[in-house]
TIRO-2110 file (N, C-alpha, C; in Angstrom, 1 decimal):
// TIRO-2110
-34.6, -36.2, 17.2, N, 1, A
-33.6, -37.0, 17.9, CA, 1, A
-32.8, -36.0, 19.2, C, 1, A
-33.0, -36.1, 20.3, N, 2, A
-32.5, -35.0, 21.2, CA, 2, A
-30.9, -34.6, 20.8, C, 2, A
-30.3, -33.7, 20.6, N, 3, A
-28.8, -32.9, 20.5, CA, 3, A
-28.3, -33.1, 19.3, C, 3, A
-29.8, -33.2, 17.9, N, 4, A
-29.3, -33.2, 16.7, CA, 4, A
-29.7, -31.6, 16.4, C, 4, A
-28.1, -31.2, 15.8, N, 5, A
-28.6, -29.2, 14.7, CA, 5, A
-29.4, -29.2, 13.7, C, 5, A
-30.5, -29.0, 13.9, N, 6, A
-31.2, -28.5, 12.9, CA, 6, A
-30.7, -27.2, 12.3, C, 6, A
-30.6, -28.0, 10.7, N, 7, A
-29.5, -26.5, 9.4, CA, 7, A
-31.2, -26.1, 8.7, C, 7, A
-32.6, -26.7, 9.2, N, 8, A
-33.5, -26.4, 8.2, CA, 8, A
-33.3, -26.1, 6.9, C, 8, A
-33.8, -25.7, 6.1, N, 9, A
-33.7, -25.9, 4.6, CA, 9, A
-32.6, -25.1, 4.2, C, 9, A
-32.0, -23.6, 4.8, N, 10, A
-30.8, -23.0, 4.4, CA, 10, A
-30.0, -23.3, 4.4, C, 10, A
-30.1, -24.1, 4.9, N, 11, A
-27.9, -23.5, 4.9, CA, 11, A
-27.5, -24.6, 4.2, C, 11, A
-27.6, -24.4, 3.0, N, 12, A
-27.0, -24.3, 1.4, CA, 12, A
-26.9, -23.6, 1.5, C, 12, A
-27.5, -21.8, 1.7, N, 13, A
-27.6, -20.3, 1.3, CA, 13, A
-26.4, -19.8, 2.1, C, 13, A
-26.2, -20.3, 3.5, N, 14, A
-25.2, -19.8, 4.3, CA, 14, A
-23.7, -19.7, 4.0, C, 14, A
-23.2, -17.7, 4.2, N, 15, A
-22.3, -17.3, 4.1, CA, 15, A
-21.3, -18.3, 3.4, C, 15, A
-20.3, -18.1, 2.6, N, 16, A
-19.2, -19.3, 2.9, CA, 16, A
-17.9, -18.5, 3.0, C, 16, A
-17.3, -20.3, 4.1, N, 17, A
-16.1, -19.0, 4.1, CA, 17, A
-14.4, -18.9, 3.5, C, 17, A
-14.2, -18.2, 3.5, N, 18, A
-12.8, -18.4, 3.0, CA, 18, A
-12.1, -19.6, 2.8, C, 18, A
-11.5, -20.1, 2.0, N, 19, A
-10.5, -21.0, 1.3, CA, 19, A
-9.2, -21.0, 2.8, C, 19, A
-8.4, -19.7, 2.4, N, 20, A
-7.6, -19.9, 3.2, CA, 20, A
-8.2, -19.0, 4.4, C, 20, A
-7.2, -18.4, 5.4, N, 21, A
-6.3, -17.6, 6.1, CA, 21, A
-7.0, -16.1, 5.7, C, 21, A
-7.7, -15.8, 6.7, N, 22, A
-8.2, -14.5, 6.4, CA, 22, A
-7.5, -12.8, 6.5, C, 22, A
-7.1, -11.6, 5.4, N, 23, A
-6.0, -11.3, 6.1, CA, 23, A
-6.9, -9.7, 6.4, C, 23, A
-5.8, -9.4, 7.0, N, 24, A
-6.5, -7.2, 7.7, CA, 24, A
-5.2, -7.1, 7.2, C, 24, A
-5.5, -6.0, 6.5, N, 25, A
-4.2, -4.8, 5.8, CA, 25, A
-5.4, -3.7, 5.5, C, 25, A
-4.3, -2.8, 6.2, N, 26, A
-5.0, -1.2, 5.3, CA, 26, A
-4.3, -1.0, 4.3, C, 26, A
-5.1, -0.5, 3.5, N, 27, A
-4.2, 0.3, 2.6, CA, 27, A
-5.1, 1.2, 1.4, C, 27, A
-4.5, 1.5, 0.6, N, 28, A
-5.2, 3.1, -0.7, CA, 28, A
-5.7, 2.0, -1.3, C, 28, A
-7.6, 2.0, -1.8, N, 29, A
-7.6, 1.6, -2.3, CA, 29, A
-8.5, 2.8, -3.3, C, 29, A
-8.4, 2.5, -5.1, N, 30, A
-8.7, 3.0, -6.1, CA, 30, A
-9.7, 3.9, -6.7, C, 30, A
-10.0, 5.1, -6.9, N, 31, A
-11.7, 5.2, -7.5, CA, 31, A
-12.3, 4.4, -9.2, C, 31, A
-13.5, 5.0, -9.1, N, 32, A
-13.8, 4.1, -10.0, CA, 32, A
-13.1, 4.3, -11.3, C, 32, A
-13.0, 5.3, -11.9, N, 33, A
-11.3, 6.0, -12.4, CA, 33, A
-10.6, 5.7, -12.7, C, 33, A
-10.3, 6.2, -11.7, N, 34, A
-9.0, 5.4, -11.5, CA, 34, A
-8.5, 4.1, -12.2, C, 34, A
-9.4, 2.9, -11.3, N, 35, A
-9.7, 1.7, -12.3, CA, 35, A
-10.0, 2.2, -13.3, C, 35, A
-10.2, 2.0, -14.2, N, 36, A
-10.3, 1.8, -15.1, CA, 36, A
-8.6, 2.6, -15.9, C, 36, A
-8.9, 3.2, -15.3, N, 37, A
-7.3, 3.6, -16.5, CA, 37, A
-6.1, 2.8, -16.2, C, 37, A
-5.8, 1.9, -14.3, N, 38, A
-5.1, 1.2, -14.7, CA, 38, A
-5.0, -0.1, -15.5, C, 38, A
-6.6, -0.1, -15.6, N, 39, A
-6.7, -1.7, -16.1, CA, 39, A
-6.7, -1.8, -17.5, C, 39, A
-7.2, -0.7, -18.2, N, 40, A
-6.4, 0.1, -19.7, CA, 40, A
-4.9, 0.3, -19.9, C, 40, A
-3.9, 0.8, -18.9, N, 41, A
-2.5, 0.4, -18.7, CA, 41, A
-1.9, -1.1, -18.6, C, 41, A
-2.8, -2.4, -18.2, N, 42, A
-2.6, -3.5, -17.9, CA, 42, A
-3.2, -3.7, -19.1, C, 42, A
-4.3, -4.5, -19.6, N, 43, A
-4.4, -4.9, -21.2, CA, 43, A
-2.6, -3.8, -22.0, C, 43, A
-3.0, -2.8, -22.1, N, 44, A
-1.5, -2.5, -22.8, CA, 44, A
-0.4, -3.6, -22.8, C, 44, A
0.0, -3.8, -21.0, N, 45, A
1.0, -5.0, -20.8, CA, 45, A
0.7, -5.8, -21.3, C, 45, A
0.1, -6.4, -21.4, N, 46, A
-0.8, -8.0, -21.8, CA, 46, A
-0.5, -7.7, -22.8, C, 46, A
-1.0, -7.0, -23.7, N, 47, A
-0.7, -7.1, -24.8, CA, 47, A
1.5, -6.8, -25.1, C, 47, A
1.6, -6.3, -25.2, N, 48, A
3.1, -5.8, -25.1, CA, 48, A
4.0, -7.1, -25.2, C, 48, A
3.0, -7.9, -24.2, N, 49, A
4.6, -8.7, -23.6, CA, 49, A
4.0, -10.2, -22.8, C, 49, A
2.7, -10.2, -24.1, N, 50, A
1.8, -11.7, -24.5, CA, 50, A
1.3, -12.6, -23.7, C, 50, A
1.0, -11.4, -22.6, N, 51, A
1.2, -12.7, -20.9, CA, 51, A
-0.3, -13.3, -21.5, C, 51, A
-0.8, -14.3, -20.3, N, 52, A
-1.9, -15.2, -20.1, CA, 52, A
-3.0, -13.8, -19.3, C, 52, A
-4.3, -13.8, -19.3, N, 53, A
-5.2, -13.3, -18.2, CA, 53, A
-6.0, -13.7, -17.6, C, 53, A
-5.6, -15.0, -16.8, N, 54, A
-5.7, -16.4, -16.6, CA, 54, A
-6.0, -15.7, -14.4, C, 54, A
-4.7, -14.6, -14.1, N, 55, A
-4.8, -14.8, -13.2, CA, 55, A
-4.7, -12.6, -12.8, C, 55, A
-5.9, -12.4, -13.1, N, 56, A
-6.2, -10.7, -13.3, CA, 56, A
-6.8, -10.4, -12.1, C, 56, A
-5.8, -9.2, -11.7, N, 57, A
-6.3, -9.0, -9.7, CA, 57, A
-7.8, -7.9, -10.2, C, 57, A
-9.6, -8.3, -9.8, N, 58, A
-10.4, -7.7, -9.8, CA, 58, A
-9.8, -6.3, -10.3, C, 58, A
-10.1, -5.7, -11.2, N, 59, A
-9.8, -3.5, -11.1, CA, 59, A
-10.6, -3.5, -9.5, C, 59, A
-11.6, -3.3, -9.4, N, 60, A
-12.1, -3.0, -8.3, CA, 60, A
-11.4, -3.6, -6.6, C, 60, A
-10.2, -4.0, -7.0, N, 61, A
-9.5, -4.3, -5.8, CA, 61, A
-7.8, -4.0, -6.2, C, 61, A
-7.7, -3.2, -6.7, N, 62, A
-6.9, -2.4, -7.4, CA, 62, A
-6.1, -1.3, -5.6, C, 62, A
-4.9, -2.1, -5.9, N, 63, A
-4.7, -0.6, -4.2, CA, 63, A
-3.3, -0.8, -4.2, C, 63, A
-2.7, 0.0, -3.4, N, 64, A
-1.8, 0.2, -2.6, CA, 64, A
-1.7, -0.3, -1.4, C, 64, A
-1.2, -1.7, -0.5, N, 65, A
-0.7, -2.1, 0.4, CA, 65, A
-0.2, -0.6, 1.3, C, 65, A
-0.4, -0.6, 2.8, N, 66, A
0.5, 0.0, 3.9, CA, 66, A
1.1, -0.3, 4.3, C, 66, A
-0.2, -1.4, 5.3, N, 67, A
1.0, -2.2, 6.7, CA, 67, A
0.0, -3.3, 6.7, C, 67, A
-0.4, -4.7, 6.8, N, 68, A
0.0, -5.7, 6.5, CA, 68, A
-0.3, -6.7, 8.1, C, 68, A
-2.0, -6.4, 8.7, N, 69, A
-1.4, -7.3, 9.7, CA, 69, A
-1.8, -8.3, 10.2, C, 69, A
-1.7, -9.7, 8.9, N, 70, A
-1.4, -10.7, 9.8, CA, 70, A
-2.9, -11.4, 9.4, C, 70, A
-2.5, -12.4, 8.7, N, 71, A
-2.9, -13.9, 8.1, CA, 71, A
-4.0, -14.2, 9.8, C, 71, A
-5.7, -14.3, 9.3, N, 72, A
-5.4, -15.3, 10.4, CA, 72, A
-7.4, -16.0, 10.4, C, 72, A
-7.0, -17.1, 11.1, N, 73, A
-8.4, -17.8, 10.3, CA, 73, A
-10.0, -17.2, 11.6, C, 73, A
-10.0, -16.3, 12.2, N, 74, A
-10.9, -15.3, 12.1, CA, 74, A
-9.9, -14.2, 12.1, C, 74, A
-10.5, -13.0, 12.3, N, 75, A
-9.6, -11.3, 12.0, CA, 75, A
-10.4, -11.8, 13.8, C, 75, A
-8.7, -11.8, 15.5, N, 76, A
-8.9, -11.2, 16.8, CA, 76, A
-9.8, -9.7, 17.2, C, 76, A
-11.5, -9.8, 17.6, N, 77, A
-11.3, -8.8, 17.5, CA, 77, A
-10.1, -7.9, 18.3, C, 77, A
-9.7, -7.9, 19.4, N, 78, A
-9.1, -7.1, 19.8, CA, 78, A
-8.1, -6.6, 18.3, C, 78, A
-7.3, -7.1, 17.8, N, 79, A
-6.3, -6.6, 16.7, CA, 79, A
-7.4, -5.7, 15.6, C, 79, A
-8.5, -6.0, 15.5, N, 80, A
-9.2, -4.9, 15.0, CA, 80, A
-9.9, -4.0, 15.5, C, 80, A
-9.9, -3.5, 17.0, N, 81, A
-10.6, -2.9, 17.9, CA, 81, A
-9.1, -2.3, 18.0, C, 81, A
-7.4, -2.3, 17.5, N, 82, A
-6.3, -1.5, 18.5, CA, 82, A
-5.8, -1.2, 16.6, C, 82, A
-6.4, -2.2, 16.0, N, 83, A
-6.3, -1.2, 14.4, CA, 83, A
-6.6, -0.6, 13.5, C, 83, A
-8.4, 0.3, 13.9, N, 84, A
-9.7, 0.9, 14.2, CA, 84, A
-8.8, 2.6, 15.0, C, 84, A
-8.3, 1.6, 16.0, N, 85, A
-7.6, 2.9, 17.1, CA, 85, A
-6.6, 4.4, 16.2, C, 85, A
-5.4, 2.9, 15.8, N, 86, A
-4.3, 3.1, 14.5, CA, 86, A
-4.7, 3.9, 13.8, C, 86, A
-5.7, 4.0, 13.0, N, 87, A
-5.7, 5.0, 11.8, CA, 87, A
-7.0, 5.9, 12.4, C, 87, A
-8.0, 6.3, 13.0, N, 88, A
-7.6, 7.3, 13.4, CA, 88, A
-6.8, 8.0, 14.5, C, 88, A
-6.1, 7.8, 14.4, N, 89, A
-5.3, 9.2, 15.5, CA, 89, A
-4.0, 9.4, 13.8, C, 89, A
-4.1, 9.2, 12.9, N, 90, A
-3.3, 9.5, 11.2, CA, 90, A
-4.0, 10.9, 11.2, C, 90, A
-3.3, 11.8, 10.9, N, 91, A
-3.1, 13.2, 10.4, CA, 91, A
-1.8, 13.1, 10.0, C, 91, A
-2.8, 13.7, 8.4, N, 92, A
-1.8, 13.6, 7.6, CA, 92, A
-2.4, 15.0, 6.1, C, 92, A
-1.8, 15.3, 5.1, N, 93, A
-3.2, 16.2, 3.7, CA, 93, A
-2.7, 14.8, 3.5, C, 93, A
-4.2, 15.5, 2.2, N, 94, A
-3.9, 14.9, 0.5, CA, 94, A
-2.7, 14.9, -0.1, C, 94, A
-2.3, 13.5, -0.9, N, 95, A
-1.3, 13.7, -1.3, CA, 95, A
-1.3, 13.3, -2.8, C, 95, A
-0.7, 13.4, -3.5, N, 96, A
0.1, 12.9, -5.2, CA, 96, A
0.3, 11.5, -4.6, C, 96, A
-0.3, 10.6, -5.8, N, 97, A
0.8, 9.5, -6.1, CA, 97, A
1.1, 9.1, -7.3, C, 97, A
2.1, 9.3, -7.8, N, 98, A
2.9, 8.4, -9.6, CA, 98, A
3.2, 7.3, -9.5, C, 98, A
2.2, 6.9, -10.8, N, 99, A
3.7, 5.3, -10.8, CA, 99, A
3.7, 5.5, -11.8, C, 99, A
5.0, 5.1, -12.0, N, 100, A
5.8, 5.0, -13.5, CA, 100, A
6.8, 3.9, -13.9, C, 100, A
7.0, 2.7, -12.7, N, 101, A
7.1, 2.1, -13.1, CA, 101, A
6.6, 0.2, -13.3, C, 101, A
6.8, 0.0, -13.9, N, 102, A
6.8, -1.8, -14.3, CA, 102, A
8.1, -3.0, -13.2, C, 102, A
7.3, -3.9, -13.0, N, 103, A
8.4, -5.2, -12.8, CA, 103, A
7.6, -6.4, -11.9, C, 103, A
8.3, -7.3, -12.5, N, 104, A
7.9, -8.4, -11.5, CA, 104, A
8.7, -8.8, -10.3, C, 104, A
7.5, -8.8, -9.1, N, 105, A
8.6, -9.2, -7.8, CA, 105, A
8.5, -10.6, -7.5, C, 105, A
9.4, -10.8, -6.9, N, 106, A
9.7, -12.5, -7.3, CA, 106, A
8.5, -13.1, -5.8, C, 106, A
9.1, -13.9, -5.5, N, 107, A
7.8, -14.7, -4.8, CA, 107, A
6.7, -14.9, -4.8, C, 107, A
5.3, -15.3, -4.4, N, 108, A
4.0, -15.9, -5.3, CA, 108, A
5.0, -17.1, -4.7, C, 108, A
3.6, -18.5, -4.8, N, 109, A
4.0, -19.5, -5.6, CA, 109, A
4.0, -19.7, -6.9, C, 109, A
4.4, -21.0, -7.3, N, 110, A
5.4, -21.1, -8.4, CA, 110, A
4.2, -21.1, -10.5, C, 110, A
4.3, -20.1, -11.1, N, 111, A
4.3, -19.3, -11.8, CA, 111, A
3.3, -18.6, -11.3, C, 111, A
3.1, -17.7, -10.6, N, 112, A
2.4, -16.6, -9.6, CA, 112, A
3.7, -16.0, -9.5, C, 112, A
4.7, -15.0, -10.1, N, 113, A
4.9, -13.7, -9.4, CA, 113, A
4.0, -12.4, -10.1, C, 113, A
4.2, -12.0, -9.0, N, 114, A
3.0, -10.1, -8.7, CA, 114, A
3.5, -9.5, -10.0, C, 114, A
3.2, -8.9, -10.9, N, 115, A
3.4, -8.1, -11.9, CA, 115, A
3.1, -7.3, -11.0, C, 115, A
4.0, -6.0, -10.6, N, 116, A
2.9, -4.7, -10.1, CA, 116, A
3.3, -3.9, -10.8, C, 116, A
3.0, -2.2, -10.6, N, 117, A
3.4, -0.5, -10.5, CA, 117, A
3.5, -0.7, -9.5, C, 117, A
4.6, 0.0, -9.5, N, 118, A
5.7, 0.2, -8.8, CA, 118, A
5.4, 2.2, -8.4, C, 118, A
4.8, 2.2, -7.4, N, 119, A
4.4, 4.2, -6.8, CA, 119, A
5.6, 4.9, -6.1, C, 119, A
5.5, 6.0, -6.1, N, 120, A
6.5, 6.9, -6.1, CA, 120, A
5.7, 8.0, -5.0, C, 120, A
6.4, 9.3, -3.9, N, 121, A
5.4, 9.9, -3.6, CA, 121, A
6.0, 10.6, -2.2, C, 121, A
6.8, 11.5, -1.9, N, 122, A
6.4, 11.5, -0.2, CA, 122, A
5.4, 11.3, 0.9, C, 122, A
4.3, 12.2, -0.1, N, 123, A
2.6, 11.6, 0.6, CA, 123, A
2.5, 10.2, 1.1, C, 123, A
3.2, 8.9, 0.6, N, 124, A
2.9, 7.6, 0.1, CA, 124, A
3.8, 6.9, 1.2, C, 124, A
4.6, 7.6, 1.7, N, 125, A
6.1, 7.5, 2.4, CA, 125, A
5.5, 7.8, 4.1, C, 125, A
5.5, 8.9, 4.0, N, 126, A
5.2, 9.8, 4.9, CA, 126, A
3.6, 9.2, 5.6, C, 126, A
2.6, 8.6, 5.6, N, 127, A
1.5, 8.1, 5.6, CA, 127, A
2.1, 7.3, 6.1, C, 127, A
3.1, 6.4, 5.5, N, 128, A
2.7, 4.5, 5.7, CA, 128, A
3.4, 4.5, 7.4, C, 128, A
4.6, 5.8, 7.5, N, 129, A
5.9, 5.8, 8.4, CA, 129, A
4.6, 6.5, 9.2, C, 129, A
3.8, 7.1, 9.8, N, 130, A
2.9, 7.7, 10.8, CA, 130, A
1.7, 6.5, 10.9, C, 130, A
1.1, 6.3, 10.4, N, 131, A
0.1, 5.2, 10.7, CA, 131, A
0.7, 3.9, 11.4, C, 131, A
2.0, 3.8, 10.8, N, 132, A
2.8, 2.5, 11.5, CA, 132, A
3.1, 2.5, 13.0, C, 132, A
3.6, 3.9, 13.5, N, 133, A
3.3, 5.1, 14.7, CA, 133, A
2.4, 4.7, 15.1, C, 133, A
1.5, 5.1, 14.8, N, 134, A
0.2, 5.3, 15.3, CA, 134, A
-0.7, 3.2, 15.8, C, 134, A
0.4, 2.3, 14.6, N, 135, A
0.1, 1.0, 14.7, CA, 135, A
1.0, 0.3, 16.4, C, 135, A
2.3, 1.0, 16.5, N, 136, A
2.7, 0.4, 17.7, CA, 136, A
2.6, 0.9, 18.2, C, 136, A
1.9, 1.8, 18.3, N, 137, A
1.6, 2.7, 20.0, CA, 137, A
-0.1, 1.7, 20.4, C, 137, A
-0.7, 2.0, 18.9, N, 138, A
-1.7, 0.7, 20.0, CA, 138, A
-1.4, -1.2, 19.7, C, 138, A
0.2, -1.2, 20.2, N, 139, A
0.7, -2.5, 20.5, CA, 139, A
-0.1, -3.4, 18.6, C, 139, A
0.5, -3.3, 18.4, N, 140, A
0.6, -3.5, 17.2, CA, 140, A
2.0, -3.5, 16.0, C, 140, A
2.0, -4.3, 15.4, N, 141, A
3.9, -4.1, 14.8, CA, 141, A
3.5, -2.9, 13.5, C, 141, A
4.2, -2.0, 13.4, N, 142, A
4.4, -1.4, 12.9, CA, 142, A
5.9, -0.9, 11.9, C, 142, A
6.3, 0.4, 11.5, N, 143, A
7.2, 0.3, 11.2, CA, 143, A
8.5, -1.0, 10.5, C, 143, A
8.1, -2.0, 9.8, N, 144, A
9.3, -2.9, 10.4, CA, 144, A
9.8, -3.3, 8.8, C, 144, A
10.7, -3.4, 8.3, N, 145, A
11.3, -3.3, 7.2, CA, 145, A
10.8, -2.1, 6.2, C, 145, A
11.8, -2.7, 5.2, N, 146, A
11.4, -1.8, 2.9, CA, 146, A
10.7, -1.4, 3.5, C, 146, A
9.6, -0.6, 3.4, N, 147, A
8.3, -0.3, 2.1, CA, 147, A
8.6, 0.4, 0.9, C, 147, A
8.0, -0.3, 0.3, N, 148, A
7.9, -0.4, -1.3, CA, 148, A
6.1, -1.0, -1.8, C, 148, A
5.7, 0.9, -1.9, N, 149, A
4.7, 1.1, -3.0, CA, 149, A
4.5, 0.3, -3.9, C, 149, A
3.0, -0.4, -4.6, N, 150, A
3.0, -1.3, -5.7, CA, 150, A
2.0, -1.5, -5.4, C, 150, A
1.1, -1.9, -6.5, N, 151, A
-0.1, -2.0, -7.3, CA, 151, A
0.0, -3.2, -7.7, C, 151, A
-0.7, -4.3, -7.3, N, 152, A
-0.6, -5.6, -8.5, CA, 152, A
-1.4, -5.7, -9.1, C, 152, A
-1.1, -5.7, -10.6, N, 153, A
-1.9, -6.1, -12.4, CA, 153, A
-2.9, -7.6, -12.3, C, 153, A
-0.9, -8.6, -12.1, N, 154, A
-1.4, -10.0, -12.1, CA, 154, A
-0.6, -10.1, -11.6, C, 154, A
-0.7, -12.1, -11.5, N, 155, A
0.2, -13.0, -11.6, CA, 155, A
1.6, -14.2, -12.8, C, 155, A
2.0, -14.0, -13.0, N, 156, A
2.9, -14.5, -13.5, CA, 156, A
3.3, -15.5, -14.2, C, 156, A
4.4, -16.3, -14.7, N, 157, A
5.0, -17.6, -14.5, CA, 157, A
5.8, -16.1, -15.3, C, 157, A
5.9, -15.0, -16.0, N, 158, A
7.4, -14.0, -16.3, CA, 158, A
8.1, -14.1, -15.5, C, 158, A
9.5, -13.0, -16.0, N, 159, A
9.5, -12.6, -14.9, CA, 159, A
10.1, -11.2, -15.7, C, 159, A
9.7, -10.1, -15.6, N, 160, A
10.0, -9.1, -16.2, CA, 160, A
9.7, -8.1, -15.6, C, 160, A
11.6, -7.9, -16.3, N, 161, A
12.3, -6.5, -15.6, CA, 161, A
11.8, -5.1, -15.7, C, 161, A
11.9, -4.6, -14.1, N, 162, A
11.8, -3.3, -14.0, CA, 162, A
12.2, -2.2, -15.6, C, 162, A
11.1, -1.4, -16.4, N, 163, A
10.6, -0.9, -17.6, CA, 163, A
9.4, 0.1, -17.0, C, 163, A
10.0, 1.9, -17.9, N, 164, A
9.2, 3.2, -17.5, CA, 164, A
7.8, 2.8, -18.5, C, 164, A
6.6, 3.2, -17.5, N, 165, A
5.4, 3.6, -18.0, CA, 165, A
5.4, 4.9, -17.9, C, 165, A
3.5, 4.5, -19.2, N, 166, A
3.5, 6.4, -18.8, CA, 166, A
3.3, 6.9, -17.6, C, 166, A
3.5, 7.3, -17.2, N, 167, A
3.0, 7.9, -15.1, CA, 167, A
1.6, 8.2, -15.3, C, 167, A
0.7, 7.7, -14.1, N, 168, A
-0.4, 7.0, -14.0, CA, 168, A
-0.5, 7.8, -12.8, C, 168, A
-0.8, 9.5, -12.6, N, 169, A
-1.0, 9.7, -11.4, CA, 169, A
-1.8, 10.3, -10.2, C, 169, A
-2.6, 10.1, -9.8, N, 170, A
-3.8, 9.7, -8.9, CA, 170, A
-3.5, 11.2, -7.2, C, 170, A
-4.5, 11.4, -6.0, N, 171, A
-5.0, 12.4, -5.5, CA, 171, A
-5.2, 11.0, -3.9, C, 171, A
-4.8, 10.7, -3.4, N, 172, A
-5.3, 9.9, -2.6, CA, 172, A
-5.5, 11.2, -1.1, C, 172, A
-6.8, 10.5, -0.6, N, 173, A
-8.0, 11.8, 0.0, CA, 173, A
-8.4, 10.9, 0.9, C, 173, A
-8.1, 9.4, 1.1, N, 174, A
-8.2, 8.9, 1.9, CA, 174, A
-7.5, 7.1, 2.6, C, 174, A
-7.6, 6.5, 3.8, N, 175, A
-7.2, 5.7, 3.7, CA, 175, A
-8.6, 4.0, 4.1, C, 175, A
-8.0, 3.1, 4.0, N, 176, A
-9.3, 2.2, 4.3, CA, 176, A
-8.3, 1.3, 5.5, C, 176, A
-9.0, -0.2, 6.2, N, 177, A
-8.9, -1.1, 6.7, CA, 177, A
-9.7, -2.5, 6.3, C, 177, A
-8.5, -3.3, 5.3, N, 178, A
-9.3, -4.0, 5.0, CA, 178, A
-9.0, -5.5, 4.9, C, 178, A
-10.7, -5.4, 4.9, N, 179, A
-10.4, -7.1, 5.6, CA, 179, A
-11.0, -8.5, 4.1, C, 179, A
-9.9, -8.7, 4.0, N, 180, A
-9.5, -9.8, 2.8, CA, 180, A
-10.0, -11.0, 3.1, C, 180, A
-10.9, -11.5, 2.3, N, 181, A
-11.4, -13.1, 2.5, CA, 181, A
-10.6, -13.2, 0.9, C, 181, A
-9.9, -13.9, 1.5, N, 182, A
-8.8, -14.9, 0.5, CA, 182, A
-9.6, -16.6, 0.2, C, 182, A
-9.5, -16.1, -1.3, N, 183, A
-9.9, -17.9, -1.6, CA, 183, A
-11.5, -17.1, -2.5, C, 183, A
-12.1, -16.5, -1.6, N, 184, A
-13.0, -15.7, -2.8, CA, 184, A
-13.1, -14.4, -3.5, C, 184, A
-12.2, -13.8, -3.3, N, 185, A
-11.5, -13.1, -4.1, CA, 185, A
-12.5, -11.5, -3.3, C, 185, A
-12.5, -12.0, -2.7, N, 186, A
-13.7, -10.2, -2.1, CA, 186, A
-12.7, -9.2, -1.2, C, 186, A
-12.7, -7.9, -1.3, N, 187, A
-12.6, -7.5, 0.2, CA, 187, A
-13.6, -6.5, 0.3, C, 187, A
-13.5, -6.4, 2.6, N, 188, A
-14.7, -5.7, 3.3, CA, 188, A
-13.5, -5.2, 3.1, C, 188, A
-14.6, -3.8, 3.1, N, 189, A
-13.3, -2.2, 4.0, CA, 189, A
-14.2, -2.0, 5.0, C, 189, A
-13.6, -2.4, 5.8, N, 190, A
-13.8, -2.0, 7.7, CA, 190, A
-13.8, -0.9, 7.9, C, 190, A
-13.9, -0.2, 7.8, N, 191, A
-12.8, 1.4, 7.8, CA, 191, A
-12.5, 2.5, 7.4, C, 191, A
-12.9, 4.2, 6.6, N, 192, A
-12.2, 4.4, 5.6, CA, 192, A
-11.8, 5.9, 7.1, C, 192, A
-11.0, 6.1, 5.9, N, 193, A
-10.2, 7.3, 6.9, CA, 193, A
-10.2, 8.6, 6.1, C, 193, A
-10.6, 10.1, 6.1, N, 194, A
-10.5, 11.3, 5.3, CA, 194, A
-9.1, 12.1, 5.7, C, 194, A
-8.2, 11.8, 5.3, N, 195, A
-7.2, 12.6, 5.3, CA, 195, A
-7.4, 13.4, 5.1, C, 195, A
-6.9, 14.2, 6.1, N, 196, A
-7.2, 16.6, 6.3, CA, 196, A
-5.6, 16.6, 7.3, C, 196, A
END
């Protein structure tokens, strides 16, 4: 019949769309060696506090967020273009980050309080500020509100007050623009910039 859409035999193999709005953000991803170290720390935390393992963040998605660029049904190309221009304008040297403490953040859905490692380092604050200024120059939201650098380990219903951990240190040599396919638990790295 004329006007019918023929999807063919492969319609069931089409790429899945995320169930939730797609997220765009800048962040610092951990390399595989650091992923293993943080994962071992998380295992110790789970055992020490008797937490469940059902809402873990995949270790390949461990990151420290720098700037959130919104949630969208489809990522708008003007925002993507402006974000890439902003990332390309950043100039700052590599720096060390230390993860020194653990705590629960308020928020999240019922039973989904983020349990995070808190990051410290002047370079981290400097990168956040410089990137924020570059975003503002390109018409995007930049340095708004407080910046609490953190790495999410898992989500849990329990609240764990802030406590020190054996410091986890690593050198940040780059940052990335991430397309989070929420609902699919997938990150797509759209672009990577080396610090120099």
